[in-house]
C-alpha positions in Angstrom: 0.0 0.0 0.0 1.1 3.6 -0.1 3.0 5.3 2.6 0.0 7.2 4.0 -1.6 3.8 4.8 1.1 2.9 7.2 0.0 3.4 10.8 1.7 6.3 12.6 4.5 5.6 15.1 3.2 5.5 18.6 5.4 5.9 21.7 4.9 2.6 23.6 5.3 4.6 26.9 2.6 7.1 26.1 -0.9 6.3 27.5 -3.3 4.7 25.1 -6.1 6.8 23.8 -9.5 5.8 22.5 -8.2 5.8 18.9 -5.2 3.6 19.7 -5.5 -0.2 19.1 -5.2 -2.5 22.1 -1.6 -3.4 23.1 -2.0 -7.0 22.1 -3.3 -6.1 18.6 -0.5 -3.8 17.6 1.9 -6.7 16.4 -1.0 -8.1 14.4 -1.8 -4.7 12.7 1.9 -4.0 12.1 2.4 -7.4 10.4 -0.8 -6.9 8.3 0.2 -3.4 7.1 3.8 -4.5 6.4 2.5 -7.4 4.3 0.0 -5.2 2.5 2.8 -2.7 1.6 4.9 -5.6 0.4 2.2 -6.9 -1.9 1.4 -3.5 -3.2 5.1 -3.0 -4.0 4.7 -5.4 -7.0 2.4 -2.9 -8.7 5.2 -1.3 -10.9 6.2 -4.7 -12.2 2.6 -5.7 -12.8 1.8 -2.4 -14.6 4.8 -2.8 -16.9 3.7 -6.4 -17.8 0.1 -5.4 -18.7 -1.2 -5.6 -22.2 -0.8 -2.1 -23.8 -4.6 -2.0 -24.5 -5.3 -2.2 -20.7 -5.8 0.9 -18.7 -3.6 0.7 -15.5 -5.5 3.5 -13.8 -8.6 1.3 -13.8 -6.8 -1.5 -12.0 -4.9 0.6 -9.5 -7.6 0.8 -6.9 -8.5 -2.8 -7.2 -4.9 -3.8 -6.9 -4.5 -1.8 -3.7 -7.7 -3.2 -2.3 -6.7 -6.8 -3.1 -3.3 -6.2 -1.5 -5.1 -5.1 1.7 -7.6 -7.9 1.8 -4.9 -10.5 1.0 -2.7 -9.2 3.8 -5.5 -9.4 6.3 -6.5 -12.9 5.2 -2.9 -14.1 5.3 -2.2 -12.7 8.7 -5.4 -14.1 10.1 -4.7 -17.5 8.6 -1.1 -17.5 9.9 -2.2 -16.6 13.5 -4.9 -19.3 13.4 -2.5 -21.9 12.0 0.2 -21.0 14.6 -2.2 -21.3 17.5 -3.6 -24.5 16.1 -0.2 -26.0 15.5 0.8 -25.2 19.1 -2.3 -26.9 20.4 -1.8 -29.9 18.2 1.9 -30.2 19.2 1.0 -30.1 22.9 -1.8 -32.6 22.5 0.2 -35.1 20.4 3.3 -34.7 22.7 1.0 -35.7 25.7 -0.3 -38.6 23.7 3.3 -39.7 22.7 4.4 -39.5 26.4 1.4 -41.6 27.3 2.3 -44.2 24.6 5.9 -44.4 25.8 4.9 -44.9 29.4 1.8 -47.1 29.0 2.5 -49.0 25.8 6.3 -49.4 25.8 6.6 -49.4 29.7 9.4 -46.8 29.8 9.6 -46.1 33.5 13.2 -45.1 34.2 15.0 -41.8 33.6 17.7 -43.4 31.6 15.3 -45.0 29.2 13.3 -41.8 29.0 16.4 -39.8 28.1 17.3 -42.3 25.4 13.7 -42.1 24.1 14.1 -38.3 23.8 17.7 -37.9 22.6 17.4 -40.6 19.9 14.5 -38.9 18.1 16.3 -35.5 18.4 19.4 -36.9 16.6 17.2 -38.7 14.1 15.2 -35.5 13.3 18.4 -33.5 12.9 19.6 -36.0 10.3 16.2 -35.8 8.6 16.3 -32.0 8.5 19.8 -32.2 7.1 18.7 -34.5 4.3 15.5 -32.5 3.7 17.5 -29.3 3.0 19.3 -31.1 0.2 16.4 -32.7 -1.5 17.3 -31.0 -4.8 19.9 -33.7 -5.2 18.7 -37.1 -6.3 20.8 -39.0 -3.7 19.5 -37.0 -0.8 15.9 -37.3 -2.1 16.4 -41.0 -1.9 18.0 -40.8 1.6 15.1 -38.6 2.8 12.6 -41.2 1.6 14.5 -44.0 3.3 14.6 -42.0 6.6 10.8 -41.3 6.4 9.9 -44.9 5.7 12.4 -46.2 8.3 11.2 -43.8 11.0 7.6 -44.7 10.5 8.5 -48.4 10.4 10.2 -48.2 13.8 6.8 -47.9 15.5 5.2 -51.2 14.3 8.6 -52.9 14.7 9.0 -51.7 18.3 5.4 -52.6 19.1 5.8 -56.1 17.7 9.1 -56.7 19.6 7.6 -55.3 22.8 4.6 -57.7 22.9 5.9 -60.7 20.9 5.9 -64.0 22.7 8.0 -65.6 19.9 10.2 -66.2 18.0 13.2 -66.2 20.3 15.1 -63.4 18.4 12.2 -61.0 19.0 12.0 -61.8 22.7 15.8 -61.3 22.9 15.6 -57.9 21.2 13.1 -56.6 23.7 15.9 -56.3 26.4 18.5 -54.6 24.3 19.7 -51.2 25.4 18.8 -49.4 22.2 15.1 -50.4 22.3 14.0 -47.1 24.0 15.7 -45.2 21.1 13.8 -47.3 18.5 10.5 -46.8 20.5 11.1 -43.0 20.8 11.9 -42.6 17.0 8.8 -44.6 16.0 6.5 -42.7 18.4 7.9 -39.3 17.4 7.5 -40.0 13.7 3.9 -41.2 14.2 3.3 -38.1 16.3 4.6 -35.8 13.6 2.3 -37.5 11.0 -0.7 -37.0 13.3 0.2 -33.3 13.8 0.4 -32.8 10.1 -3.0 -34.5 9.6 -4.7 -32.6 12.3 -3.3 -29.2 11.3 -4.0 -29.7 7.6 -7.5 -31.0 8.2 -8.4 -28.1 10.5 -7.0 -25.6 8.0 -9.0 -27.2 5.2 -12.1 -26.8 7.3 -11.2 -23.2 8.1 -10.7 -22.3 4.5 -13.9 -24.1 3.5 -16.1 -22.5 6.2 -14.5 -19.0 6.1 -16.0 -18.4 2.7 -13.1 -16.4 1.4 -13.2 -15.5 -2.2 -10.7 -16.9 -4.7 -9.2 -13.5 -5.2 -7.0 -13.4 -2.1 -5.1 -16.7 -2.3 -4.6 -16.4 -6.1 -3.5 -12.7 -5.8 -1.0 -13.8 -3.2 0.5 -16.5 -5.4 0.5 -14.4 -8.6 2.2 -11.4 -7.0 4.8 -13.7 -5.4 5.5 -15.1 -8.9 5.9 -11.6 -10.3 8.3 -10.6 -7.5 10.5 -13.6 -8.3 10.8 -13.0 -12.1 13.4 -10.3 -11.7 16.5 -11.3 -13.7 20.1 -11.2 -12.4 22.9 -9.3 -14.0 23.3 -12.1 -16.6 19.7 -11.9 -17.6 18.8 -15.2 -16.0 16.6 -16.4 -13.2 18.4 -17.6 -10.1 18.0 -21.4 -9.5 16.1 -20.8 -6.2 13.8 -18.3 -7.9 13.1 -20.9 -10.7 12.2 -23.6 -8.2 9.9 -21.2 -6.2 8.1 -20.1 -9.4 7.5 -23.7 -10.4 6.0 -24.4 -6.9 3.9 -21.3 -7.0 2.5 -22.1 -10.4 1.5 -25.5 -9.2 -0.3 -24.0 -6.2 -2.0 -21.4 -8.4 -3.2 -24.2 -10.7 -4.6 -26.1 -7.8 -6.4 -23.1 -6.5 -8.0 -22.6 -9.9 -9.0 -26.3 -10.2 -10.4 -26.5 -6.7 -11.7 -23.0 -6.0 -13.7 -22.1 -9.1 -16.0 -25.2 -9.0 -16.8 -24.4 -5.3 -18.9 -21.4 -6.3 -21.3 -23.8 -8.2 -21.7 -26.3 -5.4 -25.4 -25.7 -5.2 -25.9 -25.5 -9.0 -27.3 -28.0 -11.4 -25.2 -31.0 -12.5 -24.8 -29.6 -16.0 -23.5 -26.2 -14.6 -21.1 -27.9 -12.2 -19.7 -30.1 -15.0 -19.2 -27.2 -17.3 -17.5 -25.0 -14.7 -15.4 -27.9 -13.5 -14.2 -28.6 -17.1 -13.4 -24.9 -17.5 -11.5 -24.8 -14.2 -9.4 -27.8 -15.2 -8.6 -26.3 -18.5 -7.5 -23.0 -16.9 -5.3 -24.9 -14.3 -3.7 -26.9 -17.1 -2.9 -23.7 -18.9 -1.1 -22.4 -15.8 0.7 -25.7 -15.4 1.9 -25.3 -19.0 3.7 -22.2 -18.0 6.1 -24.3 -16.0 7.7 -25.3 -19.3 8.4 -21.6 -20.0 10.5 -21.5 -16.8 12.1 -24.9 -17.2 12.9 -24.3 -20.9 13.3 -20.6 -21.4 13.9 -18.9 -24.8 14.9 -15.4 -25.9 11.6 -13.7 -25.0 10.2 -16.2 -22.5 10.5 -14.1 -19.4 8.7 -11.1 -20.9 5.9 -13.3 -22.3 5.7 -15.1 -19.0 5.3 -11.9 -17.0 2.6 -10.8 -19.5 0.7 -14.0 -19.0 0.9 -13.7 -15.2 -0.2 -10.1 -15.4 -3.2 -11.0 -17.6 -4.2 -13.7 -15.2 -3.9 -11.3 -12.3 -6.0 -8.7 -14.2 -8.7 -11.4 -14.7 -8.7 -12.2 -10.9 -8.9 -8.5 -10.0 -11.8 -7.8 -12.3 -13.6 -11.0 -11.5 -14.1 -11.8 -15.2 -13.4 -15.5 -14.9 -14.7 -16.2 -18.4 -11.3 -14.7 -19.6 -9.3 -17.4 -17.8 -6.5 -18.8 -19.9 -7.2 -21.7 -22.2 -4.9 -24.3 -23.8 -4.8 -26.1 -27.1 -4.6 -29.8 -26.2 -4.7 -33.1 -28.1 -6.1 -36.3 -26.6 -2.5 -37.6 -26.2 -1.4 -34.5 -24.2 -4.3 -34.7 -21.8 -3.3 -36.2 -18.5 -5.9 -37.6 -16.1 -5.7 -36.9 -12.4 -4.5 -39.5 -10.0 -7.9 -40.2 -8.4 -9.5 -40.8 -11.9 -6.8 -43.3 -12.7 -7.2 -45.0 -9.4 -11.0 -45.3 -9.8 -10.6 -46.7 -13.3 -8.0 -49.2 -12.1 -10.2 -50.2 -9.1 -13.3 -50.6 -11.4 -11.3 -52.8 -13.8 -10.0 -55.0 -11.0 -13.5 -55.4 -9.6 -14.9 -56.4 -13.0 -12.0 -58.9 -13.4 -12.7 -60.6 -10.0 -16.5 -60.8 -10.3 -16.6 -64.2 -12.0 -14.1 -65.7 -9.6 -16.1 -64.3 -6.7 -19.3 -65.7 -8.0 -17.8 -69.2 -8.4 -16.4 -69.0 -4.8 -19.8 -67.9 -3.4 -21.7 -70.6 -5.2 -19.1 -73.2 -4.0 -19.5 -72.0 -0.4 -23.2 -72.2 -0.7 -23.1 -75.8 -1.9 -24.1 -75.1 -5.5 -21.7 -76.9 -7.8 -21.7 -77.4 -11.5 -21.6 -80.8 -13.2 -18.2 -82.3 -13.7 -17.5 -81.2 -17.2 -18.6 -77.7 -16.6 -17.0 -76.8 -13.3 -13.5 -76.9 -14.7 -14.4 -75.0 -17.8 -16.1 -72.3 -15.7 -13.0 -71.9 -13.5 -10.7 -71.7 -16.6 -13.0 -69.1 -18.2 -13.1 -67.0 -15.0 -9.3 -67.2 -14.7 -8.9 -66.3 -18.3 -11.3 -63.3 -17.9 -9.3 -62.0 -14.9 -5.9 -62.5 -16.6 -7.1 -60.7 -19.8 -8.5 -57.7 -17.8 -5.5 -57.5 -15.6 -3.1 -57.5 -18.5 -5.2 -54.8 -20.3 -4.9 -52.8 -17.1 -1.1 -53.1 -17.1 -0.9 -52.5 -20.9 -3.5 -50.3 -22.5 -2.4 -51.7 -25.9 -2.9 -55.3 -24.9 -5.9 -55.9 -27.3 -3.7 -54.8 -30.2 -0.8 -56.9 -29.1 -3.2 -59.9 -28.6 -4.5 -59.5 -32.1 -1.0 -59.2 -33.5 0.0 -62.5 -31.8 -3.1 -64.2 -33.1 -2.3 -63.1 -36.6 1.3 -64.2 -36.2 0.1 -67.7 -35.1 -2.1 -68.1 -38.1 1.0 -67.6 -40.3 2.5 -70.8 -39.0 1.8 -73.7 -41.5 0.9 -76.4 -39.0 -1.6 -74.2 -37.1 -3.5 -73.6 -40.4 -3.5 -77.3 -41.2 -4.6 -78.2 -37.7 -7.4 -75.6 -37.7 -8.8 -76.7 -41.1 -8.5 -80.5 -40.4 -8.7 -81.2 -36.7 -8.0 -84.9 -37.3 -4.7 -84.3 -39.0 -1.4 -84.0 -37.2 1.7 -82.2 -38.5 4.2 -84.6 -40.0 7.8 -84.3 -39.1 
């Protein structure tokens, strides 16, 4: 925002007047005004990237208002998330302490210190690997640490209550078992904290009924702020990674936020709006290629695209959202659609076998020549559908193999005269 929007400096020693905000709200207001001024500071870059036919004066007021509302929303969300995270950490730590004492029977100070220091060292190593995830080796190490840390909990639980075999009973008395129990409990506690905080924040975003303008404006202005080139005319590697991440978040907001306004509409309206939102999000995702594979004029064109999208968000003319020219081969289905299709295919493949099993359990059996044929047919049906699930081109491959078999001389002779046998 402009300088006149910044609150005046107030002497903390002076007595508060009726116009002064309460003492506990001053940090909140200071952070909000500072963020609003930072967001409004991207206006010159936004104005330079606008289409020449666009009047910047018409957008100046809306840009300033969006900066103020986005700052207020961001600070409110940050305060709520911070308080919620503190509450979740305290709750889960209490639950973790209860698990260590009641489930793993840690009742001495030595074992308790081991159960605390072990996870502290383990989390330090995880943080060290997390900061180097841009390297493939450390990405693999980070994955191994995550899987191993979570696997410590069921392993420690099994060793603690196993009555056999002998090696499991022997491991329960080892000195490092409290460390294993602490690492497993801490990792499970962190996962629970993440689930609780994200679920609560999702409910807060859903019930607060905040328009799509604020979160999208926040992401788009952050992208514009990171498109400044260095002295060599290139983007810094960190800025490139941040832009790619922000583009993915903006695409998700478009895909999930726009259909929310038609939640109470007709099925046809919801389907049309959802398709339009998916198209706009895919167009934003396509901009990632402009950053990953830049050309001579990529950065100027990229800023112009981001400015046009920001202009659409400010004016509320969502019919002007970006589109893309796609071919059926370039369209990628979402992961849940692929999962549902795979699950439906597996269910269809297993239905005949399930029917045979149910009829056999109920005592209904087919006559002797038919029961084996029905089992073979059900197995063949399941195998064919499973192979078609693994290979979408399986029908074409099967037809090619069948045509190839017909080219073999003895198969044609056998097929035409079943009684004949190939002569050697």
